[in-house]
C-alpha positions in Angstrom: -1.1 -19.1 -1.9 -0.6 -20.6 1.6 2.4 -18.3 2.1 0.3 -15.3 1.2 -2.4 -16.5 3.6 0.1 -16.9 6.4 1.5 -13.5 5.9 -2.0 -12.0 5.8 -3.0 -13.8 9.0 0.1 -12.8 10.9 -0.2 -9.1 9.9 -3.9 -9.2 10.9 -3.0 -10.8 14.2 -0.2 -8.2 14.9 -2.5 -5.2 14.4 -4.1 -5.7 17.8 -0.8 -6.3 19.5 0.9 -3.3 18.0 -2.1 -0.9 18.5 -2.3 -1.7 22.3 1.5 -1.6 22.9 2.5 1.1 20.5 5.6 -0.8 19.6 7.5 0.2 16.4 5.5 3.5 16.2 7.2 6.8 16.5 5.2 9.8 17.7 5.9 13.5 17.6 7.6 15.5 19.1 11.0 14.0 18.5 14.4 15.2 17.2 13.7 14.2 13.6 10.1 15.7 13.4 9.0 12.4 12.0 5.9 10.3 13.0 5.2 6.8 12.0 2.2 4.7 12.9 3.0 1.0 12.5 -0.6 0.0 13.0 -1.5 2.1 9.9 1.3 0.5 8.0 0.0 -3.0 8.9 -3.4 -2.1 7.7 -2.0 -0.7 4.4 0.1 -3.9 4.1 -3.0 -6.0 4.4 -4.7 -4.2 1.5 -1.6 -4.3 -0.6 -1.1 -8.0 0.2 -4.7 -8.8 -0.9 -4.3 -6.8 -4.2 -0.7 -8.0 -4.8 -1.5 -11.6 -4.0 -4.4 -11.8 -6.4 -2.3 -10.3 -9.2 0.7 -12.5 -8.4 -1.4 -15.7 -8.4 -3.1 -14.8 -11.7 0.2 -14.0 -13.3 1.7 -17.3 -12.1 -1.3 -19.2 -13.4 -0.9 -17.6 -16.9 2.8 -18.4 -16.9 2.0 -22.0 -16.0 -0.6 -22.3 -18.7 2.0 -21.0 -21.2 4.6 -23.5 -20.1 2.0 -26.3 -20.3 1.1 -25.3 -23.8 4.8 -25.4 -24.8 5.1 -28.8 -23.1 2.1 -30.1 -25.0 3.6 -28.9 -28.3 6.8 -30.6 -27.5 5.2 -33.9 -26.6 3.1 -33.9 -29.8 6.3 -33.1 -31.7 8.0 -36.1 -30.1 5.0 -38.3 -31.1 5.4 -37.1 -34.7 9.1 -37.9 -34.6 8.3 -41.4 -33.2 5.8 -42.0 -36.0 8.3 -40.9 -38.6 10.9 -43.3 -37.2 8.3 -46.1 -37.2 7.5 -45.4 -40.9 11.2 -45.4 -41.8 11.6 -48.8 -40.1 8.6 -50.1 -42.0 10.0 -48.8 -45.3 13.4 -50.4 -44.5 11.7 -53.8 -43.9 9.8 -53.6 -47.1 13.0 -52.7 -49.1 14.9 -55.5 -47.4 12.1 -58.0 -48.4 12.2 -56.7 -52.0 16.0 -57.1 -52.1 15.7 -60.8 -51.1 
């Protein structure tokens, strides 16, 4: 989330610089008949970063919760296996006592 915040902050900071200098913007007329306003692009980028960042963080949180649930199942399965091994050892001790 700090990376998204840094990207958002830098894009916001650059809007003022780009709008005053006109850098990276292409205006008409030119040989390609193409216009591009980089300030508008940065503003759209801010909106998309806000929307995309929220959806990305929520997706990552759901993936993390799924992984944690799987990990919890594995740890409980390991505990079951450990208890089974302990019960086998107890049975073996009882059988060895009976054999004597």
